[in-house]
C-alpha positions as CSV (number, residue, x, y, z in Angstrom):
1,M,169.2,179.5,143.2
2,K,167.3,179.1,146.4
3,R,165.1,176.5,144.8
4,H,168.2,174.6,143.5
5,N,169.6,174.6,147.1
6,I,166.4,173.2,148.4
7,I,166.3,170.4,145.7
8,L,170.0,169.6,146.3
9,S,169.4,169.3,150.1
10,F,166.4,167.1,149.5
11,L,168.3,164.8,147.2
12,T,171.2,164.6,149.6
13,G,168.8,163.6,152.4
14,I,167.4,160.8,150.2
15,L,170.9,159.5,149.4
16,V,171.8,159.5,153.1
17,L,168.6,157.6,154.0
18,F,169.2,155.1,151.2
19,A,172.8,154.5,152.2
20,S,171.7,154.0,155.8
21,A,169.0,151.5,154.8
22,C,171.4,149.6,152.6
23,S,174.0,149.4,155.4
24,D,171.2,148.0,157.7
25,D,170.6,145.2,155.1
26,I,174.3,144.1,155.0
27,P,174.7,141.2,157.5
28,D,177.6,141.3,159.9
29,R,180.5,139.2,158.7
30,E,182.2,136.9,161.1
31,P,186.0,137.6,161.1
32,S,188.1,135.0,159.2
33,F,189.8,132.4,161.4
34,V,193.3,133.5,162.2
35,P,195.5,130.5,162.8
36,N,198.1,130.3,165.5
37,P,201.4,131.3,163.8
38,N,203.2,128.7,166.0
39,A,200.7,125.9,165.2
40,A,202.4,122.5,164.9
41,K,200.0,121.7,162.0
42,V,198.4,118.6,163.5
43,Y,196.2,116.4,161.3
44,F,194.7,113.0,160.6
45,A,196.3,111.6,157.4
46,N,193.9,111.1,154.5
47,D,194.9,107.5,154.2
48,E,194.2,106.8,157.9
49,P,191.6,104.0,158.1
50,A,188.3,105.5,159.2
51,K,185.9,102.6,158.8
52,Y,186.4,99.4,160.7
53,E,184.5,96.1,160.7
54,V,185.3,94.2,163.9
55,L,184.5,90.9,165.4
56,P,182.4,90.6,168.6
57,V,185.5,89.8,170.6
58,D,187.2,93.1,169.6
59,N,186.7,96.1,171.8
60,S,189.1,98.7,170.4
61,V,190.8,100.1,167.3
62,N,193.9,102.2,167.0
63,V,194.0,105.7,165.3
64,T,197.1,107.6,164.3
65,I,197.5,111.4,164.4
66,S,200.4,113.3,162.8
67,R,202.0,116.7,162.9
68,V,204.3,118.7,160.7
69,E,206.3,120.7,163.2
70,T,208.0,118.2,165.5
71,A,210.3,120.4,167.6
72,G,209.4,119.9,171.3
73,A,206.8,117.9,173.2
74,L,203.2,118.8,172.5
75,T,199.9,117.9,174.0
76,V,196.9,118.2,171.6
77,N,193.3,118.4,173.0
78,F,190.4,116.8,171.2
79,E,186.7,117.7,170.9
80,V,184.8,114.4,170.6
81,L,181.3,114.0,169.3
82,D,179.9,110.6,170.2
83,L,176.1,110.6,170.0
84,S,175.8,106.9,170.5
85,G,177.8,106.8,173.7
86,V,179.5,103.5,173.0
87,F,183.0,104.9,172.4
88,T,185.8,105.7,174.9
89,I,188.1,108.3,173.3
90,P,190.9,110.2,175.1
91,S,190.5,113.9,175.4
92,S,194.1,114.5,174.4
93,V,197.3,112.9,173.1
94,T,200.9,113.9,173.7
95,F,203.7,113.9,171.1
96,A,207.3,113.4,172.5
97,A,209.9,115.9,171.2
98,G,210.8,115.0,167.6
99,E,207.8,112.7,167.3
100,S,205.7,113.1,164.1
101,E,203.1,110.5,164.8
102,V,201.2,109.2,167.8
103,T,198.8,106.3,167.9
104,F,196.0,106.2,170.4
105,E,193.3,103.7,171.3
106,V,189.6,104.1,170.8
107,G,187.6,101.7,172.8
108,F,183.9,100.7,172.4
109,D,181.4,98.5,174.2
110,N,177.8,97.2,173.9
111,L,177.7,97.3,170.1
112,E,174.7,95.8,168.4
113,V,175.8,93.4,165.6
114,F,175.6,94.8,162.0
115,V,174.9,98.4,163.2
116,E,177.2,101.2,162.2
117,Y,178.4,103.5,165.1
118,R,180.1,106.8,164.4
119,A,182.2,109.3,166.4
120,E,183.9,112.5,165.2
121,I,187.2,113.6,166.7
122,R,188.2,117.3,166.2
123,I,191.7,118.6,166.8
124,D,191.9,121.8,168.8
125,E,192.2,124.7,166.3
126,V,195.2,126.2,168.1
127,H,197.2,123.3,166.6
128,T,195.9,123.5,163.0
129,N,196.2,125.8,160.0
130,P,193.4,125.4,157.4
131,Y,195.1,127.7,154.9
132,I,198.0,125.3,154.3
133,E,197.5,122.5,151.9
134,M,198.1,119.2,153.7
135,D,197.5,115.5,153.1
136,G,195.1,115.3,155.9
137,T,192.2,116.8,157.9
138,P,191.7,118.2,161.4
139,N,188.4,116.4,161.7
140,F,188.2,112.6,161.8
141,M,185.0,110.6,161.4
142,L,185.4,107.1,162.8
143,T,182.9,104.4,161.8
144,V,182.8,101.0,163.6
145,L,180.6,98.0,162.6
146,Q,180.6,94.8,164.6
147,S,180.0,91.6,162.7
148,D,180.8,87.9,162.8
149,W,182.1,87.5,159.3
150,S,185.0,85.0,159.4
151,P,187.1,83.3,156.7
152,Y,185.5,80.2,155.2
153,A,187.8,79.6,152.2
154,N,190.6,80.8,150.0
155,G,190.1,80.8,146.3
156,V,190.5,82.4,142.9
157,Y,187.9,84.8,141.4
158,F,187.6,85.2,137.6
159,S,185.8,88.2,136.3
160,D,184.6,88.0,132.7
161,F,183.6,91.7,132.9
162,F,187.1,92.8,133.8
163,D,188.9,89.9,132.0
164,A,191.0,89.3,135.1
165,E,191.4,86.9,138.0
166,W,192.8,87.3,141.5
167,E,193.1,85.5,144.8
168,Q,190.0,86.1,146.9
169,V,188.9,85.0,150.4
170,L,185.3,83.8,151.0
171,Q,183.7,84.7,154.3
172,Y,180.7,83.3,156.2
173,S,178.4,84.9,158.9
174,E,176.6,82.5,161.2
175,I,174.3,85.2,162.3
176,L,173.2,86.2,158.8
177,E,173.6,82.7,157.4
178,M,175.2,84.3,154.4
179,Y,178.5,84.1,152.5
180,R,180.4,87.1,151.0
181,L,183.3,87.9,148.8
182,P,184.7,91.0,150.6
183,S,185.8,94.1,148.7
184,L,185.4,92.1,145.5
185,Y,185.9,95.0,143.0
186,A,186.4,97.9,145.4
187,D,187.2,98.4,149.0
188,G,184.1,98.2,151.2
189,F,181.8,96.7,148.5
190,H,181.1,93.1,149.1
191,Y,179.3,90.5,147.0
192,M,176.9,88.4,149.2
193,F,174.9,85.3,148.7
194,A,173.2,82.4,150.6
195,W,174.2,78.8,149.9
196,D,173.2,75.6,151.7
197,G,176.0,73.5,150.3
198,G,174.0,72.3,147.3
199,E,173.8,73.4,143.7
200,E,171.5,76.4,144.3
201,I,172.7,79.9,145.2
202,L,170.5,82.7,146.4
203,P,172.2,86.1,145.6
204,G,172.1,88.9,148.1
205,G,170.9,92.4,147.4
206,T,167.5,93.8,146.3
207,R,165.3,91.8,143.9
208,N,164.2,94.0,141.0
209,A,161.1,93.8,138.8
210,S,162.8,91.2,136.5
211,G,163.5,88.9,139.4
212,F,167.3,89.6,139.4
213,Y,169.2,90.6,142.5
214,T,170.9,94.0,142.5
215,Q,174.1,94.9,144.4
216,Q,176.4,97.8,143.9
217,S,179.8,96.7,142.7
218,G,181.8,99.7,144.0
219,Y,183.5,100.1,140.6
220,V,183.0,103.6,139.3
221,H,183.2,103.8,135.5
222,P,185.1,106.9,134.4
223,T,182.3,108.0,132.1
224,H,179.1,106.5,133.4
225,G,179.6,106.4,137.2
226,M,178.8,103.7,139.7
227,V,178.3,100.2,138.2
228,S,175.8,97.8,139.7
229,T,175.3,94.2,139.0
230,N,172.1,92.1,138.6
231,T,172.5,88.4,139.4
232,D,170.2,85.9,137.8
233,P,169.2,83.4,140.5
234,D,168.1,80.7,138.0
235,V,170.1,77.6,138.8
236,D,170.7,77.1,135.1
237,Y,172.9,80.2,135.2
238,T,174.0,80.8,138.8
239,Y,175.0,77.7,140.7
240,Y,177.7,75.7,142.6
241,D,179.5,72.9,140.8
242,A,180.7,70.4,143.4
243,E,183.0,68.6,141.0
244,S,185.1,71.7,140.3
245,N,184.5,73.3,143.6
246,M,183.3,76.4,141.7
247,F,180.6,79.0,142.1
248,V,179.2,80.4,138.9
249,F,177.4,83.7,138.9
250,D,175.5,85.1,135.9
251,R,175.7,88.8,136.3
252,Q,174.6,91.8,134.3
253,F,176.7,94.9,134.8
254,T,174.7,98.1,134.5
255,V,174.9,101.9,135.0
256,A,172.3,104.6,134.9
257,A,172.7,105.0,131.2
258,G,172.1,101.3,130.4
259,S,173.7,97.8,130.5
260,F,177.1,96.5,129.5
261,G,175.6,93.1,129.1
262,W,175.7,89.7,130.9
263,F,179.0,88.2,132.1
264,T,179.8,84.9,133.7
265,E,181.9,85.4,136.9
266,T,183.3,82.4,138.8
267,Y,184.9,81.7,142.2
268,T,186.9,78.5,142.7
269,I,187.7,77.3,146.2
270,T,191.3,76.2,146.6
271,E,191.5,75.8,150.4
272,L,189.0,75.6,153.2
273,Y,189.6,77.1,156.7
């Protein structure tokens, strides 16, 4: 009996030590964020434009902020992260009583052309509630790029790949000496090329091992993902026809899994600026 007590005491001691060692290995958990029960639920809408391309004469853009609870006036403080130092962003905005949206100005200066600048604007947590599903976010990432792209012509683009046509502006950059069809298939994805007014066209993008020029189209195939295009620069296939005022592009549409084939895409100028 005495021996059993000794063994039992020994085993109990081991369990206590083991439990103590395990508790030492468990990291301290930070308490979950507890939202302000009176939060006005302030947010930046998901469809709020976050990426801007501006001309050298532009020095500001407007950003809109929203709230769910609109009773009473409210001042909302921001935390701003601007590593580039080019932005002028207010530290707070004020909603009038009953107002659900407020637009404020973000200024910028001394931008280098064709360089992207970013700043993050964070809403004070006292006005947000991350546990409520909303069509927006408390953190807004703003991107500004200054360029000299300006309208050169209006026209009609025909896509053999999509079997569709639409009105399309053609832009020109004096700095880059390039033309582009902005947001041709998807917003923010532009098709670029150089042209000296003659028959020959030099596509933009990266030249691959086959001598074709690759650019992302922006179109995401539902099965195969992002679609890229390879343009054949050979003047027999890609060229400008002065008689019809038409650009002809011989383009191969590809994904990681392979190629959809070659398609003839055209852009016809209908009006010069």
